[in-house]
FIDO-610521 format. One line per field, with one value per residue (C-alpha): residue number from 0; x, y, z. Coordinates in Angstrom, 3 decimals, m for minus. Each point is the difference from the previous one (the first is absolute). Layout:
# residues N
num = (NUM / ...)
x = (X / ...)
y = (Y / ...)
z = (Z / ...)
This chain:
# residues 600
num = (0 / 1 / 2 / 3 / 4 / 5 / 6 / 7 / 8 / 9 / 10 / 11 / 12 / 13 / 14 / 15 / 16 / 17 / 18 / 19 / 20 / 21 / 22 / 23 / 24 / 25 / 26 / 27 / 28 / 29 / 30 / 31 / 32 / 33 / 34 / 35 / 36 / 37 / 38 / 39 / 40 / 41 / 42 / 43 / 44 / 45 / 46 / 47 / 48 / 49 / 50 / 51 / 52 / 53 / 54 / 55 / 56 / 57 / 58 / 59 / 60 / 61 / 62 / 63 / 64 / 65 / 66 / 67 / 68 / 69 / 70 / 71 / 72 / 73 / 74 / 75 / 76 / 77 / 78 / 79 / 80 / 81 / 82 / 83 / 84 / 85 / 86 / 87 / 88 / 89 / 90 / 91 / 92 / 93 / 94 / 95 / 96 / 97 / 98 / 99 / 100 / 101 / 102 / 103 / 104 / 105 / 106 / 107 / 108 / 109 / 110 / 111 / 112 / 113 / 114 / 115 / 116 / 117 / 118 / 119 / 120 / 121 / 122 / 123 / 124 / 125 / 126 / 127 / 128 / 129 / 130 / 131 / 132 / 133 / 134 / 135 / 136 / 137 / 138 / 139 / 140 / 141 / 142 / 143 / 144 / 145 / 146 / 147 / 148 / 149 / 150 / 151 / 152 / 153 / 154 / 155 / 156 / 157 / 158 / 159 / 160 / 161 / 162 / 163 / 164 / 165 / 166 / 167 / 168 / 169 / 170 / 171 / 172 / 173 / 174 / 175 / 176 / 177 / 178 / 179 / 180 / 181 / 182 / 183 / 184 / 185 / 186 / 187 / 188 / 189 / 190 / 191 / 192 / 193 / 194 / 195 / 196 / 197 / 198 / 199 / 200 / 201 / 202 / 203 / 204 / 205 / 206 / 207 / 208 / 209 / 210 / 211 / 212 / 213 / 214 / 215 / 216 / 217 / 218 / 219 / 220 / 221 / 222 / 223 / 224 / 225 / 226 / 227 / 228 / 229 / 230 / 231 / 232 / 233 / 234 / 235 / 236 / 237 / 238 / 239 / 240 / 241 / 242 / 243 / 244 / 245 / 246 / 247 / 248 / 249 / 250 / 251 / 252 / 253 / 254 / 255 / 256 / 257 / 258 / 259 / 260 / 261 / 262 / 263 / 264 / 265 / 266 / 267 / 268 / 269 / 270 / 271 / 272 / 273 / 274 / 275 / 276 / 277 / 278 / 279 / 280 / 281 / 282 / 283 / 284 / 285 / 286 / 287 / 288 / 289 / 290 / 291 / 292 / 293 / 294 / 295 / 296 / 297 / 298 / 299 / 300 / 301 / 302 / 303 / 304 / 305 / 306 / 307 / 308 / 309 / 310 / 311 / 312 / 313 / 314 / 315 / 316 / 317 / 318 / 319 / 320 / 321 / 322 / 323 / 324 / 325 / 326 / 327 / 328 / 329 / 330 / 331 / 332 / 333 / 334 / 335 / 336 / 337 / 338 / 339 / 340 / 341 / 342 / 343 / 344 / 345 / 346 / 347 / 348 / 349 / 350 / 351 / 352 / 353 / 354 / 355 / 356 / 357 / 358 / 359 / 360 / 361 / 362 / 363 / 364 / 365 / 366 / 367 / 368 / 369 / 370 / 371 / 372 / 373 / 374 / 375 / 376 / 377 / 378 / 379 / 380 / 381 / 382 / 383 / 384 / 385 / 386 / 387 / 388 / 389 / 390 / 391 / 392 / 393 / 394 / 395 / 396 / 397 / 398 / 399 / 400 / 401 / 402 / 403 / 404 / 405 / 406 / 407 / 408 / 409 / 410 / 411 / 412 / 413 / 414 / 415 / 416 / 417 / 418 / 419 / 420 / 421 / 422 / 423 / 424 / 425 / 426 / 427 / 428 / 429 / 430 / 431 / 432 / 433 / 434 / 435 / 436 / 437 / 438 / 439 / 440 / 441 / 442 / 443 / 444 / 445 / 446 / 447 / 448 / 449 / 450 / 451 / 452 / 453 / 454 / 455 / 456 / 457 / 458 / 459 / 460 / 461 / 462 / 463 / 464 / 465 / 466 / 467 / 468 / 469 / 470 / 471 / 472 / 473 / 474 / 475 / 476 / 477 / 478 / 479 / 480 / 481 / 482 / 483 / 484 / 485 / 486 / 487 / 488 / 489 / 490 / 491 / 492 / 493 / 494 / 495 / 496 / 497 / 498 / 499 / 500 / 501 / 502 / 503 / 504 / 505 / 506 / 507 / 508 / 509 / 510 / 511 / 512 / 513 / 514 / 515 / 516 / 517 / 518 / 519 / 520 / 521 / 522 / 523 / 524 / 525 / 526 / 527 / 528 / 529 / 530 / 531 / 532 / 533 / 534 / 535 / 536 / 537 / 538 / 539 / 540 / 541 / 542 / 543 / 544 / 545 / 546 / 547 / 548 / 549 / 550 / 551 / 552 / 553 / 554 / 555 / 556 / 557 / 558 / 559 / 560 / 561 / 562 / 563 / 564 / 565 / 566 / 567 / 568 / 569 / 570 / 571 / 572 / 573 / 574 / 575 / 576 / 577 / 578 / 579 / 580 / 581 / 582 / 583 / 584 / 585 / 586 / 587 / 588 / 589 / 590 / 591 / 592 / 593 / 594 / 595 / 596 / 597 / 598 / 599)
x = (26.553 / 1.176 / m2.782 / 0.663 / m1.428 / m2.775 / 1.204 / m0.080 / m2.902 / 1.562 / m2.003 / m1.294 / m0.839 / 1.904 / m2.246 / 0.668 / 0.224 / m1.680 / m3.168 / m2.736 / m0.477 / m3.380 / 1.557 / 3.311 / 1.560 / 2.854 / 3.279 / 1.498 / 3.253 / m0.816 / 3.179 / 3.748 / 1.680 / 3.361 / 2.065 / 3.525 / 1.371 / 2.889 / 2.170 / 2.928 / m2.279 / m0.429 / 3.728 / 2.606 / 3.721 / 2.108 / 3.688 / m0.659 / m2.114 / m3.384 / m3.285 / m3.071 / m3.540 / m1.716 / m3.391 / m2.350 / m2.991 / m2.753 / m2.004 / m3.740 / m1.352 / m3.037 / m3.184 / m1.630 / m2.241 / m3.714 / m0.374 / 2.878 / m1.357 / 2.580 / 1.243 / m1.554 / 2.076 / 3.026 / 1.634 / 3.796 / m0.216 / m2.753 / 0.778 / m2.600 / 1.586 / 0.113 / 0.644 / 3.686 / 1.685 / 3.564 / m0.465 / 1.932 / 2.135 / 1.772 / 2.003 / 1.970 / 0.644 / 1.788 / m0.610 / 3.669 / 2.182 / 2.781 / 3.570 / 1.900 / 2.693 / 3.699 / 0.872 / 2.813 / 1.362 / 0.901 / 0.929 / m2.014 / 0.920 / m0.549 / m3.120 / 0.102 / m2.255 / 2.271 / 3.608 / m1.092 / 1.159 / m2.809 / 0.044 / m2.152 / m0.799 / m0.424 / m1.735 / 2.201 / 3.538 / m1.432 / m1.404 / 3.422 / 3.531 / 1.452 / m1.695 / 1.928 / m0.995 / m0.556 / m0.278 / m2.744 / m3.646 / m0.916 / m2.131 / m3.162 / 1.149 / 1.068 / m3.390 / m1.694 / 1.982 / m0.632 / m3.741 / 0.198 / 1.817 / m2.876 / 1.988 / m2.857 / m0.976 / m3.627 / m2.094 / m1.335 / 1.984 / 0.746 / m3.705 / m1.257 / m3.588 / 0.789 / 1.479 / m2.363 / m1.370 / 1.483 / m2.319 / m0.486 / m0.933 / 2.615 / 2.216 / m2.800 / m0.603 / m3.267 / m2.476 / m2.949 / m3.474 / m2.284 / m0.137 / 0.164 / m1.906 / m2.978 / m0.039 / m3.123 / 1.837 / m1.027 / 3.671 / 0.672 / m2.026 / 1.112 / 2.679 / 1.033 / 2.215 / 1.479 / m1.767 / 3.325 / 1.483 / 0.819 / 1.690 / 2.032 / 1.203 / 1.082 / 1.911 / 1.666 / 3.744 / 1.481 / 2.385 / m2.902 / m1.164 / m3.262 / m1.336 / m2.434 / m1.513 / m2.531 / m1.650 / m2.792 / m2.607 / 1.443 / 2.713 / 1.506 / 2.243 / 1.884 / 2.387 / 2.625 / 2.017 / m2.612 / 1.362 / m3.139 / m2.488 / m1.506 / 2.568 / m2.353 / m2.944 / m0.354 / 0.036 / m2.409 / m1.451 / m1.727 / m2.295 / m0.830 / m3.191 / 1.201 / 3.503 / 2.992 / 2.987 / 2.950 / 2.830 / 0.875 / 2.959 / 1.065 / 1.483 / 3.338 / 0.516 / m3.034 / m0.381 / 0.268 / m1.423 / m3.287 / m0.161 / 0.091 / m0.944 / m1.096 / m1.074 / m1.824 / m0.687 / m3.155 / m1.271 / m2.617 / 2.805 / m0.880 / 2.822 / m0.555 / 2.139 / m0.397 / 1.492 / 0.194 / 0.063 / m2.957 / m1.853 / m0.877 / 0.182 / m0.611 / m0.313 / 2.083 / m0.809 / m3.513 / m1.819 / 2.950 / m0.574 / 3.610 / 0.886 / m2.501 / 2.647 / 0.684 / 3.042 / 2.534 / 2.788 / 0.138 / 2.877 / 0.538 / 2.566 / 3.274 / 0.132 / m3.538 / m2.846 / m2.812 / 1.084 / m0.206 / 0.398 / m2.649 / 0.661 / m3.187 / m0.529 / m0.183 / 3.726 / m0.417 / 1.924 / m1.867 / 1.189 / m2.833 / m0.220 / m2.017 / m1.309 / m1.023 / m3.439 / m0.631 / m0.965 / m0.645 / 3.394 / 0.788 / 3.635 / 1.635 / 0.561 / 3.701 / 0.423 / 2.976 / 1.587 / 3.493 / 1.671 / 2.669 / 3.181 / 1.373 / 1.328 / m3.244 / m2.321 / m2.384 / m1.911 / m3.661 / m1.098 / 2.157 / m0.627 / m2.931 / m0.433 / m3.753 / 0.510 / 3.328 / 0.821 / 1.013 / m3.491 / m1.632 / m3.306 / 0.363 / m3.341 / m1.193 / 1.272 / 1.985 / 3.312 / 1.725 / m0.899 / 2.270 / m0.917 / 2.876 / m1.536 / m3.078 / 0.355 / m0.552 / 2.579 / 0.865 / 2.343 / 1.977 / 2.680 / 1.749 / 3.796 / 1.460 / 1.144 / m3.537 / 1.045 / m0.908 / m3.000 / 0.204 / m3.172 / m0.684 / m2.895 / m1.916 / 1.653 / 3.428 / 1.649 / 1.957 / m0.097 / 2.270 / m1.580 / 1.391 / m3.417 / 1.232 / 0.817 / m2.625 / 2.574 / 0.219 / 3.613 / 0.137 / m2.178 / 1.131 / m1.839 / m0.595 / 1.434 / m3.529 / m3.475 / m0.920 / 1.730 / m1.934 / 2.143 / 2.845 / 2.135 / 3.158 / 3.161 / 0.509 / 2.691 / m2.039 / 2.629 / m1.889 / m3.556 / m1.593 / m2.868 / m1.922 / m2.622 / m1.517 / 3.368 / 0.597 / 3.139 / 1.244 / 1.979 / 2.583 / 0.331 / 2.627 / m1.329 / 3.409 / 1.310 / m3.461 / 0.111 / m1.093 / 2.785 / m1.377 / m2.979 / m0.937 / m1.616 / m1.418 / m3.769 / m2.256 / m2.826 / m0.747 / 1.948 / m2.547 / 2.157 / 3.625 / 1.514 / 3.465 / 0.973 / 1.539 / 1.329 / 2.257 / 1.153 / 3.055 / 1.952 / 0.997 / m2.062 / m3.743 / m2.635 / m3.472 / m2.899 / m2.624 / m3.164 / m2.183 / m3.018 / 2.098 / m0.370 / 3.736 / 1.936 / 3.508 / 2.809 / 2.791 / 3.387 / 2.097 / 3.105 / 0.810 / 3.193 / m1.647 / m2.593 / 2.663 / 1.212 / m1.331 / m2.364 / 1.665 / 0.604 / m1.160 / 2.626 / m1.083 / 0.713 / m1.868 / 1.061 / m3.458 / m0.879 / m2.649 / 2.543 / 2.511 / m2.029 / m2.485 / m3.640 / m0.411 / m3.490 / 1.038 / 3.201 / m1.177 / 1.878 / 0.408 / 3.342 / m1.349 / m0.599 / 3.471 / 1.557 / m1.706 / 0.748 / 3.756 / 0.065 / m0.452 / 1.213 / m3.191 / m1.940 / m3.687 / 0.494 / 1.343 / m3.292 / m1.854 / 2.454 / m0.594 / m3.105 / m2.572 / 0.853 / m2.201 / 2.068 / m0.211 / m0.628 / 3.201 / 0.913 / 0.236 / 3.251 / 1.697 / m1.544 / 1.348 / m2.200 / m0.176 / m1.101 / m1.952 / 1.746 / m3.150 / m3.150 / m2.761 / m2.552 / m3.057 / m2.420 / 0.531 / m1.707 / m0.633 / 1.702 / m2.725 / 1.881 / 3.602 / 0.144 / m2.057 / m0.626 / m3.353 / m1.462 / m2.773 / m1.882 / 0.169 / 2.576 / 2.508 / 3.231 / 2.573 / 3.881 / 2.156 / 2.019 / m2.480 / m3.207 / m1.306 / 0.178 / 2.554 / 2.442 / 3.625 / 2.415 / 3.708)
y = (119.594 / 3.464 / 2.520 / 3.716 / 1.681 / 2.562 / 3.562 / 2.385 / 2.377 / 3.405 / 2.819 / 2.449 / 2.918 / 1.590 / 1.390 / 2.475 / m2.072 / 2.658 / 0.069 / m2.605 / m2.541 / 1.397 / 3.422 / m1.212 / 2.048 / m0.853 / 1.684 / 1.570 / 1.897 / 3.426 / 2.018 / m0.504 / m0.128 / 1.632 / m1.247 / 0.624 / m3.321 / m0.029 / m2.579 / m2.245 / m2.284 / 2.881 / 0.479 / m1.874 / 0.505 / m0.126 / 0.736 / 3.708 / 0.503 / m0.658 / 0.520 / 0.955 / m0.040 / 3.344 / m0.240 / m2.914 / 0.623 / m2.617 / 0.092 / m0.516 / m3.134 / 0.806 / m2.028 / m2.036 / 1.901 / m0.683 / m1.436 / m2.417 / m2.899 / m1.192 / m3.538 / m2.357 / m2.825 / 0.405 / m3.316 / 0.159 / m2.971 / 1.442 / 0.280 / 2.685 / 3.336 / 2.695 / 3.754 / 0.728 / 2.032 / 0.828 / 1.636 / 3.261 / 1.534 / 3.245 / 2.468 / 2.961 / 3.007 / 3.341 / 2.797 / 0.992 / m3.125 / 0.138 / m0.110 / m2.887 / 1.158 / m0.663 / m3.581 / m1.274 / m3.534 / m1.988 / m3.592 / m2.010 / m3.086 / m3.364 / m1.945 / m3.027 / m1.818 / 0.407 / 0.940 / 2.275 / 3.521 / 2.495 / 3.710 / 2.965 / 3.338 / 3.121 / 3.329 / 1.962 / m0.099 / 0.340 / m3.515 / m1.478 / 1.240 / m2.655 / 1.216 / 0.717 / 3.050 / m0.307 / 2.652 / m1.860 / 0.882 / m3.620 / m1.588 / 1.383 / 3.538 / m1.024 / m1.514 / 3.093 / 2.210 / m2.385 / 0.212 / 3.785 / m0.173 / m1.904 / m3.055 / m2.447 / m1.656 / 0.346 / m3.033 / 0.110 / 3.065 / m1.624 / m0.296 / 3.301 / m1.005 / 0.235 / 3.506 / 2.549 / 2.594 / 3.473 / 2.929 / 3.142 / m2.041 / m2.714 / 1.368 / m0.032 / m3.054 / m1.608 / m0.920 / m2.393 / 1.414 / m1.511 / 1.498 / m2.872 / 1.875 / 0.798 / m3.212 / m2.146 / m3.118 / m3.257 / m0.990 / 2.438 / m0.320 / 3.035 / 2.703 / 1.665 / 3.095 / 1.738 / 3.258 / 1.882 / m1.891 / 3.091 / 1.712 / m3.077 / m0.383 / 3.654 / m0.390 / m3.217 / 0.391 / m1.384 / m1.999 / m1.437 / m3.569 / m1.072 / m3.513 / m1.859 / m3.224 / m2.488 / m2.405 / m2.213 / 2.245 / 3.245 / 2.344 / 2.712 / 3.017 / 1.070 / 2.828 / m1.529 / 3.230 / 1.694 / 0.987 / m0.797 / m2.842 / 0.918 / m2.255 / m2.917 / 1.830 / m0.673 / 2.793 / m2.044 / m3.484 / m1.883 / m2.960 / m2.190 / m1.971 / m3.527 / 0.432 / m0.575 / 2.125 / m2.391 / 2.345 / 3.566 / 2.106 / 3.662 / 1.567 / 1.478 / 1.445 / 2.329 / 0.776 / 3.623 / 2.361 / 0.177 / m3.352 / m3.579 / m2.908 / m3.215 / m3.248 / m2.812 / m3.599 / m1.724 / m3.526 / 0.684 / 0.635 / 3.722 / 2.533 / 3.474 / 2.995 / 2.468 / 3.510 / 0.722 / 3.808 / 0.539 / m3.064 / m1.165 / m3.471 / m2.201 / m3.763 / m2.158 / m3.618 / 0.734 / m3.156 / m2.047 / 0.866 / m0.741 / m2.597 / m1.181 / m1.374 / 1.900 / 2.258 / m1.005 / 2.511 / 3.254 / 2.381 / 3.158 / m0.509 / 1.844 / 3.412 / m0.217 / 2.413 / m2.174 / m3.658 / m2.488 / m3.770 / m2.203 / m3.573 / m2.067 / m3.121 / m2.174 / 0.600 / 2.780 / 3.280 / 2.812 / 3.528 / 2.537 / 3.665 / 2.021 / 2.309 / m2.586 / m1.515 / m3.673 / m2.485 / m3.716 / m1.612 / m3.006 / m1.239 / 0.813 / m2.852 / 0.760 / m0.853 / m2.326 / m1.542 / 1.114 / m3.311 / m0.409 / m1.675 / m2.664 / m3.481 / m1.565 / 1.130 / 2.930 / 1.365 / m1.130 / 3.550 / 2.392 / 3.706 / 0.424 / 3.398 / 0.405 / 3.556 / 1.680 / 3.585 / 0.328 / m0.946 / 2.350 / m0.309 / 2.530 / 1.773 / m1.511 / m1.894 / m2.157 / 1.410 / m3.382 / m3.374 / m2.886 / m3.386 / m1.101 / m2.700 / m2.045 / 0.946 / 3.192 / 2.774 / 0.892 / 2.944 / 1.930 / 2.686 / 2.153 / 0.276 / 3.392 / 0.649 / m0.676 / m2.741 / m3.262 / m1.369 / m2.616 / m2.071 / m2.687 / m2.443 / m2.429 / m3.015 / 1.084 / 1.624 / 3.239 / 1.349 / 2.761 / 1.736 / 2.677 / 1.588 / 2.717 / m2.682 / m2.468 / m2.734 / m2.530 / m0.179 / m2.327 / m2.337 / m0.936 / m2.552 / 0.287 / m2.514 / m0.901 / 1.428 / 3.291 / 3.377 / 2.778 / 3.132 / 1.429 / 3.163 / 1.384 / 1.368 / 3.765 / m0.642 / m2.674 / m2.717 / m2.228 / m1.221 / m1.090 / m2.481 / m1.409 / m2.670 / m3.146 / m1.696 / 2.417 / 1.250 / 3.275 / m0.701 / 2.278 / m0.260 / 1.635 / 1.545 / 0.238 / m3.439 / m1.524 / m2.231 / m0.418 / 1.404 / m0.528 / m1.151 / 1.745 / m2.215 / 1.648 / 0.136 / m2.653 / 0.460 / 1.437 / 3.124 / 2.602 / 2.982 / 1.001 / 3.412 / 1.540 / 3.064 / 2.485 / 2.101 / m2.879 / m1.334 / 0.933 / m1.625 / m3.057 / m0.078 / m0.527 / 0.138 / m1.451 / m0.954 / m2.717 / m0.874 / m3.068 / m1.688 / m0.995 / 3.621 / 0.632 / 2.877 / m0.983 / 2.241 / m1.334 / 1.364 / m1.535 / 0.877 / m0.824 / m1.848 / m2.314 / m1.234 / m1.737 / m2.140 / m3.538 / m0.864 / m0.705 / m3.693 / m1.631 / m0.706 / m3.652 / m1.469 / m3.167 / m2.357 / m0.820 / 0.194 / 2.635 / 2.410 / m0.243 / m0.530 / 2.495 / m0.955 / m1.229 / 1.349 / 3.511 / 0.186 / m0.578 / 3.041 / 1.259 / 1.207 / 3.525 / 0.057 / m1.389 / 2.641 / 2.851 / m1.458 / 0.344 / 3.375 / 3.080 / 2.572 / 0.124 / 3.167 / 0.706 / 0.277 / m3.548 / m1.273 / 1.336 / m1.731 / m3.428 / m2.127 / m0.797 / m2.491 / m2.131 / m0.670 / m3.129 / m0.057 / 0.735 / m2.489 / 1.472 / m1.899 / 2.044 / 3.399 / 2.582 / 0.874 / 3.496 / 0.503 / 3.117 / 2.778 / 0.855 / m1.892 / 2.156 / m0.749 / m1.923 / 2.918 / 0.941 / m1.975 / 0.092 / 2.780 / 0.324 / 2.138 / 0.575 / 3.162 / m0.770 / m2.363 / m0.810 / m2.480 / m2.512 / 2.756 / 2.138 / 2.234 / 2.281 / 0.510 / 1.880 / 0.099 / 2.416 / m2.553 / m2.827 / 1.900 / 0.843 / 2.924 / m0.827 / 1.957 / m1.159 / 0.432 / m0.702)
z = (72.475 / 0.983 / 0.602 / 0.271 / 3.099 / m0.487 / m0.590 / 2.961 / 0.310 / 0.060 / 1.628 / m2.556 / 2.295 / 2.848 / 2.736 / 2.747 / 3.210 / 2.177 / m2.121 / 0.555 / m2.766 / m0.968 / m0.606 / m1.393 / m2.757 / m2.314 / 0.971 / m3.122 / m0.448 / m1.404 / 0.586 / 0.214 / 3.403 / 0.788 / 2.935 / 1.275 / 1.277 / 2.435 / 1.684 / m0.906 / m2.035 / m2.481 / m0.526 / m1.964 / m0.371 / m3.153 / m0.533 / m0.498 / 3.135 / 1.587 / m1.810 / 2.045 / m1.365 / 0.514 / m1.725 / m0.620 / m2.278 / 0.092 / m3.255 / 0.261 / m1.671 / m2.148 / 0.537 / m2.743 / m2.349 / 0.679 / m3.486 / 0.633 / 2.037 / 2.558 / m0.415 / 2.544 / 1.436 / m2.323 / m0.825 / m0.417 / m2.400 / m2.179 / m3.710 / m0.735 / m0.961 / 2.667 / m0.402 / m0.448 / 2.707 / 1.024 / 3.385 / 0.273 / m2.749 / 0.869 / m2.091 / 1.369 / m2.206 / 0.242 / m2.490 / 0.214 / 0.361 / 2.537 / m1.259 / 1.609 / 2.461 / m0.365 / 0.939 / 2.179 / 0.017 / 3.088 / 0.674 / 2.491 / 1.960 / m1.604 / 0.784 / 2.276 / m2.441 / m3.002 / m0.708 / m2.836 / 0.758 / 0.535 / m0.681 / 0.898 / m1.589 / 2.107 / m0.533 / 2.399 / 1.328 / 3.517 / m0.087 / 0.790 / 0.601 / m2.309 / m3.156 / m3.163 / m2.002 / m3.710 / m2.664 / m1.835 / 0.498 / m0.681 / m2.649 / 1.547 / m0.800 / m3.496 / m0.677 / 1.380 / m2.379 / m2.912 / 0.588 / m0.138 / m3.349 / m1.585 / m1.126 / 0.483 / m3.317 / m1.051 / m0.878 / m3.570 / m1.052 / m3.373 / m0.807 / m1.420 / 0.792 / 3.734 / m0.229 / 1.597 / m2.372 / 0.484 / 0.575 / 2.001 / 3.096 / m0.504 / 2.792 / 2.580 / 2.143 / m0.969 / 2.698 / 0.074 / m0.650 / 2.653 / 3.490 / 2.454 / 2.720 / m2.259 / m2.019 / m0.144 / m1.177 / 1.656 / 0.023 / 2.865 / 3.188 / 1.994 / 0.053 / 3.265 / m0.222 / 3.033 / 0.812 / m0.027 / m2.930 / m2.102 / 2.939 / 0.896 / m3.597 / m0.144 / 3.256 / m1.116 / m0.545 / m3.262 / 2.202 / 1.978 / m0.265 / m1.640 / 0.506 / m2.264 / 1.310 / m1.308 / 2.425 / m1.337 / m1.658 / 1.405 / m1.271 / 2.211 / m0.524 / 3.149 / 0.881 / 2.312 / 0.234 / 2.196 / 3.391 / 1.970 / 0.233 / m3.378 / m1.693 / 0.741 / m1.573 / m3.713 / m2.543 / m2.063 / 0.371 / m2.815 / 0.605 / m2.977 / m0.391 / m0.683 / m1.369 / 2.272 / m0.922 / m0.186 / m1.024 / m0.893 / m1.131 / m0.110 / m3.152 / 1.093 / m3.495 / 0.123 / 3.707 / 1.065 / 2.604 / m1.932 / m1.809 / 1.281 / m2.267 / 1.723 / m1.655 / 1.786 / m1.003 / 1.239 / 0.569 / m2.682 / m2.562 / m0.096 / 0.033 / 1.405 / m0.905 / 2.860 / 0.129 / 3.718 / 0.067 / m2.341 / 1.393 / m3.506 / m1.456 / m3.011 / m0.412 / m2.352 / m0.937 / 1.197 / 1.106 / m1.293 / m3.654 / m0.979 / 2.644 / 2.662 / 2.374 / 3.289 / 0.101 / 2.653 / m0.762 / m1.918 / m0.832 / m2.008 / m2.763 / 0.730 / m1.633 / m1.366 / 0.655 / m1.374 / m0.103 / 2.856 / 0.371 / 1.619 / 1.133 / m0.230 / 2.071 / m3.115 / m0.624 / m2.562 / m0.071 / m1.778 / m0.768 / 0.102 / m0.948 / 2.508 / m2.725 / m2.603 / m0.347 / 0.708 / m2.691 / m0.051 / m0.335 / m2.157 / m0.105 / m3.298 / m2.437 / m0.204 / 3.682 / 0.399 / 3.081 / 0.946 / 0.881 / 2.592 / m1.180 / 2.281 / m0.057 / 1.173 / m2.789 / m0.353 / 2.957 / 0.153 / 0.891 / m2.051 / m0.392 / m2.383 / m1.628 / m0.384 / m1.238 / m0.680 / 0.840 / m3.657 / m1.177 / m2.496 / 1.841 / 2.818 / m0.145 / 3.289 / 3.010 / 0.489 / m1.192 / 0.481 / 1.497 / 1.042 / 1.435 / 2.242 / 2.219 / 0.781 / 3.671 / 1.950 / m0.271 / 3.600 / m0.501 / m2.599 / 0.040 / m2.595 / 0.021 / 0.995 / m3.575 / m1.251 / m2.453 / 1.725 / 1.808 / 2.767 / 0.489 / 2.612 / m0.204 / 2.201 / m1.637 / 1.301 / m3.004 / m0.268 / m3.542 / m1.288 / m2.998 / m2.264 / m0.327 / m2.375 / m2.592 / 1.280 / 0.594 / 2.827 / 1.176 / 3.027 / 2.057 / 3.518 / 2.186 / 3.727 / 2.438 / 1.070 / m0.542 / m1.575 / 0.010 / 1.734 / m0.397 / m2.058 / m0.107 / m1.644 / 1.579 / m0.515 / m2.624 / m1.802 / 0.438 / 2.435 / 0.437 / 3.262 / 0.254 / 2.938 / 0.094 / 1.409 / 0.583 / 2.936 / m1.755 / m1.423 / m3.190 / m1.619 / m3.790 / m2.209 / m3.207 / m1.666 / 1.002 / m0.502 / 3.056 / 3.606 / 2.178 / 3.518 / 2.045 / 3.233 / 2.657 / 3.088 / m0.362 / 1.514 / m2.496 / m3.429 / m0.975 / m1.104 / m0.976 / m0.579 / m0.659 / m0.397 / 2.009 / m2.497 / 2.892 / 1.041 / m3.369 / m2.017 / m2.840 / 2.076 / 3.212 / 0.233 / 2.739 / m0.373 / 2.243 / m0.079 / 1.886 / 0.009 / 1.439 / 3.019 / 1.242 / m0.279 / m1.526 / m1.138 / m1.214 / m2.186 / m1.134 / m2.736 / m1.950 / m3.612 / 0.941 / 2.493 / m2.488 / m2.092 / 2.904 / 0.473 / 2.804 / 3.336 / 0.538 / 3.194 / 2.680 / 0.205 / m3.408 / m0.888 / m2.724 / m1.264 / m3.646 / 0.665 / 1.503 / m2.827 / m3.164 / m1.415 / m0.396 / m3.547 / m0.630 / 1.039 / m2.005 / m3.557 / m1.249 / m3.500 / m1.290 / m0.002 / 3.740 / 0.719 / m2.198 / 1.807 / 3.416 / m0.449 / m1.761 / 2.192 / m2.539 / m2.017 / m0.711 / m0.415 / m3.773 / m0.170 / 1.404 / m3.020 / m2.374 / 1.515 / m0.359 / 2.651 / 2.717 / 2.209 / 3.078 / 2.182 / 3.740 / 1.915 / 2.737 / 3.487 / 0.541 / m2.714 / 0.658 / 2.447 / 2.971 / 1.427 / 3.637 / 1.051 / 1.899 / 1.978 / 0.969 / 1.441 / 2.672 / m1.144 / 0.150 / m3.625 / m2.716 / m3.717 / m1.910 / m2.593 / m2.498 / m0.949 / 2.102 / 3.080 / 2.843 / 1.490 / 2.443 / 0.289 / 1.819 / m3.131 / 1.712 / m1.692 / 1.889 / m2.017 / m0.242 / m2.089 / m1.920 / m0.329 / m0.001 / 3.476 / 2.464 / 2.727 / 2.038 / m0.136 / 2.897 / m0.332)
């Protein structure tokens, strides 16, 4: 009989070694630490030049609240529920967004690991003498101009009950009512504001960088554009009593020099709407009145001032209105599952509409509610045009949802394990995912297929992000990080993705090398049709039915090697714009989120 060994006894307190045991005190982190690392181990080289890390901010880890008894002798195999936590989540924000520079295309040498041609995008002609000028500003500029023209569709605009009432104060940005510094709520333990907070905000340039970070039961607001060591000192720091903040998001639609809307999702299922400048807040889904499950991801809806989307750990997506009251929610009787059409029968977990955005009952939250899975939702992202929603779950499925019409369009499976992150290309044509299979996968929205897998990581991929400053209509640059403490940069071109995977030099005549795996190739006619047609448009996707796609065999899928692998001092990039480390460090780069200096 096999017997498991006893669990290790982890130390619960860390003591100062110079203090005798009788006078030992617990060493707690109370403030952030700024350092300026130097040396070749803090540099990495890409095709455009060398990146050097300039600043490293170590975020303080908050201690347990006195009312929260620390867990003694934690057992990794225990089935008892433990408080949800996600470590560090970081969001960078500028009041005035930067306009992407003009892009220049160059060709790079082929990789030794693959005969697929690789390409690179440059920000300046000075990066290489062999660059070719182009008159196009690139898709990043086009998307920037499109956002200024207000072309983003609005969720629920066809429902008159969701239209805000017009009045004399309708043009003014509404703010919460409760001052977070003076509140006596038991939900908040302590609020620490910088003594010169007002002065620092007045001196902050609109082009400067704000950082918002949640780590366990703490939430911090930092000014990373400061020229001195004050950039490590928080503008405001909020400590919660028992709730761990798991996620947050900034409303880019309403932000200005005197208004900044932030929403946070907690392990207690509470949602906090916080206006940073006025330091006021309000709670939504208080004490889990609508849904008691913790909130793992949260996003403002594109082009909306009031609506945001929360992803609960029970696999439910709920649209809330920050200004509506909460009420006990019971799924509507007209709720029907949206089945997925395929050749293998209906999906066991289709999209269930618990409450439609077109419902006539819109007096209280929620505005809409959809059940998409029985597993945790790990990440979600809105398409650049604001029409589609990409959702990845713990069971390894990528779901493409037309959330405006509440329709499930596609379901893609992972090669192995769950998906952990997802993002869209700047033009909305491609979707990146990373997960527990140690792979970055590239999916085509228009062709509705997997176009390439990107091996290179040695552990789970925790975040992926496109670089809009190095993308145009045919060339793309993106970065990824994982739990292997590696930062990888990738370049790909539209033409190379349609080529088959490179065959090995040593051909073997075995059945396994020539025949596809039967269990992975149970394809419907719909998937075969889309695989061979590359002239589709986004409108044609809406005309077709939903498709549940099979797992693609690695023997028939192109592989894309990275163009740069960094040193192993960087670890988890905890948001789509930033990179952090296991030491809760923030080290920033212009294109992929951190603050580095580039030399050509």
